[in-house]
C-alpha positions in Angstrom: 0.0 0.0 0.0 2.9 2.4 0.8 4.4 1.8 -2.7 1.0 2.6 -4.3 0.6 5.7 -2.2 4.1 6.9 -3.0 3.4 6.4 -6.7 0.0 8.0 -6.6 0.1 11.7 -7.7 -2.4 14.2 -6.4 -5.5 12.8 -4.8 -8.9 11.5 -5.7 -11.1 8.7 -4.5 -8.5 6.0 -5.0 -5.9 7.8 -2.9 -8.5 8.6 -0.2 -9.5 4.9 -0.1 -5.9 3.8 0.1 -5.3 6.3 3.0 -8.4 5.0 4.8 -7.1 1.4 4.4 -3.7 2.3 5.7 -5.3 4.1 8.7 -7.5 1.0 9.4 -4.8 -1.6 9.0 -2.2 0.3 11.1 -4.7 1.0 13.8 -5.6 -2.7 14.1 -2.0 -3.8 13.9 -0.9 -1.3 16.6 -3.7 -2.5 18.9 -2.8 -6.1 18.7 0.9 -5.5 19.2 0.0 -3.6 22.4 -2.1 -6.4 23.7 0.0 -9.4 22.7 3.5 -8.7 21.5 4.8 -6.0 23.8 3.7 -7.6 27.1 5.4 -10.8 25.9 8.6 -8.9 25.1 8.5 -7.3 28.6 8.1 -10.7 30.3 10.5 -12.8 28.2 13.4 -10.5 27.1 16.0 -9.1 29.5 15.7 -5.7 27.9 12.1 -6.2 26.9 10.9 -3.2 28.9 13.2 -0.9 27.0 12.2 -2.5 23.7 8.5 -2.3 24.4 8.8 1.3 25.6 10.6 2.3 22.4 8.0 0.5 20.2 5.1 2.1 22.1 6.7 5.6 21.6 7.0 4.9 17.9 3.4 3.6 17.9 2.2 6.7 19.6 3.9 8.9 16.9 2.3 6.7 14.2 -1.2 7.0 15.9 -0.9 10.8 16.0 0.0 10.9 12.3 -3.0 8.6 11.5 -5.3 10.9 13.4 -4.1 13.8 11.3 -4.5 11.9 8.1 -8.1 11.0 8.9 -8.9 14.7 9.3 -7.3 15.8 6.0 -8.4 15.7 2.4 -6.4 13.3 0.3 -5.5 16.1 -2.1 -4.0 18.4 0.7 -0.3 19.1 0.4 -0.2 18.4 4.2 -1.5 14.9 3.5 1.5 14.2 1.2 3.9 15.5 3.9 2.3 13.4 6.7 2.2 10.3 4.5 5.9 10.7 3.8 6.6 10.9 7.6 4.3 8.0 8.3 5.8 5.7 5.7 9.4 6.4 6.9 8.4 5.9 10.6 6.5 2.7 9.9 9.3 1.2 7.7 11.9 2.0 10.5 9.6 0.5 13.1 9.1 -2.7 11.1 12.9 -3.0 10.5 13.5 -2.7 14.2 10.9 -5.3 15.2 11.4 -7.8 12.3 15.2 -7.4 11.8 17.6 -10.3 12.5 18.1 -9.1 16.1 14.7 -7.4 16.4 12.0 -8.0 19.0 10.2 -10.7 17.1 13.3 -12.8 16.3 14.5 -12.4 19.9 11.1 -13.5 21.2 11.2 -16.5 18.9 14.6 -17.5 20.3 13.3 -17.0 23.9 10.0 -18.8 23.6 10.2 -21.1 20.6 8.1 -21.6 17.5 5.1 -23.1 19.3 4.6 -20.2 21.6 5.2 -17.7 18.7 2.5 -19.5 16.8 0.1 -19.2 19.7 0.9 -15.5 20.0 0.2 -15.2 16.3 -3.2 -16.9 16.8 -4.0 -14.5 19.7 -3.1 -11.6 17.4 -5.3 -12.9 14.6 -8.2 -13.3 17.1 -7.5 -9.8 18.4 -7.9 -8.3 14.9 -11.6 -9.0 15.0 -12.1 -6.7 18.0 -9.2 -4.2 17.7 -9.9 -0.6 17.1 -10.1 0.3 13.4 -9.1 4.0 14.0 -6.2 5.5 15.9 -6.8 6.3 19.6 -3.6 8.1 20.7 -5.0 8.9 24.2 -6.1 5.4 25.0 -4.0 3.2 27.3 -1.4 1.2 25.5 -0.2 -1.1 28.3 -1.9 -3.7 30.4 -4.4 -3.8 32.0 -5.9 -0.7 30.4 -5.2 -1.7 26.9 -7.1 -5.0 27.4 -10.2 -3.0 28.3 -9.9 0.1 26.2 -8.8 -1.7 23.0 -11.9 -3.9 22.6 -14.2 -1.1 23.8 -12.7 1.3 21.2 -12.9 -1.4 18.6 -16.7 -1.9 19.2 -17.3 1.9 19.0 -15.1 2.1 15.8 -17.0 -0.7 14.1 -20.4 0.9 14.9 -19.0 4.2 13.5 -17.7 2.4 10.4 -21.1 0.7 9.8 -22.9 4.0 10.1 -20.5 5.8 7.8 -20.4 2.8 5.4 -16.6 2.3 5.7 
């Protein structure tokens, strides 16, 4: 989606739809990481607290950019600027988490493939109830995230149904 956004000039309905999809997907992804991945890193990795705190700070910056994108017209020059920042931030975040010595690989070494598969299943289940819009002021650590996330997800899904998203 990022490559398509980077190649799309101007605006229009296609660009607006792509932006809405990015906002949705990153909002869901962020929520399930906060509920499953980061608590596991805190518990299982020696420096898990620091890694999770850094990931949460990056996630907060991403959520704030997503909120701004939701409020802007797809043709706005500010939209292009924020998209550029968002794409760079997300790519760096993914490289840190998924790199050879990133959080995910280190967790895999610490807990094994079976537990990682179970975490993946939990994340997949969480996608069905996770918020579909960014909520930068909601709790992002347990126990608050376990309550606020599904509640925000329900409200978002009602809002999406009413708006026809």
